[in-house]
C-alpha positions in Angstrom: -13.2 -1.3 13.0 -11.4 1.8 11.7 -8.6 0.9 9.3 -5.4 2.8 8.9 -3.2 2.8 5.8 0.4 3.7 5.1 0.8 5.1 1.6 4.3 5.3 0.1 4.2 7.2 -3.1 6.5 9.9 -4.6 4.0 11.2 -7.2 1.8 13.9 -5.5 -1.2 13.4 -7.8 -1.3 9.7 -7.2 -1.0 10.2 -3.4 -3.9 12.6 -3.5 -6.1 10.2 -5.5 -5.2 7.2 -3.3 -5.9 9.1 -0.1 -9.3 10.2 -1.4 -10.2 6.7 -2.4 -9.1 5.3 1.0 -11.3 7.8 2.8 -14.2 6.8 0.6 -13.5 3.2 1.5 -13.8 4.0 5.2 -10.1 4.4 6.2 -9.9 6.7 9.2 -6.3 7.6 8.8 -3.7 7.5 6.0 0.0 8.1 6.9 1.8 9.3 3.8 5.5 8.9 2.9 7.2 10.1 -0.3 9.7 7.3 -0.5 10.8 4.1 1.2 13.3 5.7 3.5 10.7 8.2 4.8 8.2 5.3 5.2 10.6 3.4 7.5 11.1 6.5 9.6 7.4 7.6 9.6 5.8 4.4 10.7 3.9 5.1 13.9 5.2 2.8 16.6 2.0 2.7 18.5 -0.5 2.2 15.7 0.2 -0.4 13.0 -1.4 0.1 9.6 -4.0 -2.3 8.5 -2.5 -2.2 5.0 0.6 -0.6 3.3 0.4 0.6 -0.3 3.8 1.3 -1.9 4.8 2.5 -5.3 7.6 0.4 -6.9 9.6 3.1 -8.6 10.8 5.7 -6.1 14.0 7.5 -5.2 16.1 6.3 -2.3 14.5 3.0 -1.3 12.1 1.6 -3.9 9.0 -0.5 -3.3 10.7 -3.9 -3.7 13.4 -3.0 -1.3 10.9 -1.5 1.1 8.8 -4.6 1.2 11.9 -6.7 1.8 12.9 -4.5 4.8 9.4 -4.6 6.2 9.0 -8.4 5.8 12.2 -8.8 7.9 10.4 -7.2 10.9 8.1 -9.5 12.8 5.4 -6.9 13.3 5.0 -6.7 9.5 5.1 -10.4 8.7 1.3 -10.6 8.2 0.5 -7.0 7.2 -0.9 -6.7 3.7 1.5 -4.8 1.4 0.2 -3.8 -2.0 2.4 -2.8 -4.9 1.1 0.3 -6.7 2.6 0.6 -10.2 2.0 1.1 -13.8 4.0 -2.0 -14.5 2.1 -4.9 -16.0 0.6 -7.3 -13.4 1.9 -10.2 -15.4 5.5 -9.0 -15.5 6.5 -10.3 -12.0 5.6 -12.7 -9.2 4.2 -10.2 -6.6 4.0 -12.8 -3.8 7.6 -13.9 -4.3 8.6 -10.3 -4.0 6.8 -10.1 -0.6 3.7 -8.3 -1.8 0.1 -9.4 -0.8 -1.5 -7.9 -3.9 -1.1 -5.5 -6.8 -2.9 -2.2 -7.7 -2.4 -0.9 -11.2 -2.1 2.7 -12.2 -4.0 4.8 -13.0 -5.7 4.0 -9.7 -9.5 4.0 -9.7 -11.8 3.5 -6.8 -13.1 0.3 -8.3 -9.5 -1.2 -8.6 -8.8 -0.2 -5.0 -12.1 -1.6 -3.8 -11.3 -4.9 -5.4 -7.9 -5.1 -3.7 -9.4 -4.3 -0.3 -12.1 -6.9 -0.7 -9.5 -9.5 -1.7 -7.5 -8.6 1.4 -10.5 -8.8 3.6 -10.4 -5.2 4.6 -13.7 -4.2 2.8 -16.9 -6.1 2.4 -18.2 -6.5 -1.1 -21.5 -4.6 -1.8 -24.3 -6.9 -3.0 
């Protein structure tokens, strides 16, 4: 099954790194948005993403507000949404904020792979 991702990130270098890692992980398509507002307008109506990665600190609509808006829409009720941030993982309750998981910056392939395995979107290599 070909997975698709929505990547919401305002930092160009981080977008590039995450896109490259997602391709390596087998994602066939990554839709990119530079902020939460753009993400809400760029979501393809016909093809739902398998997972959404969103930075927390962005202009316009930040990641916490974006996940709140998305969780109010029934089609995103069960879509995994991953917070991507340099903030400490221990500093907040990600699930209470509506996130499925957390990906720390700087992003590495190993960190991304671990998140995708936890979400059931990638099979662990033995």
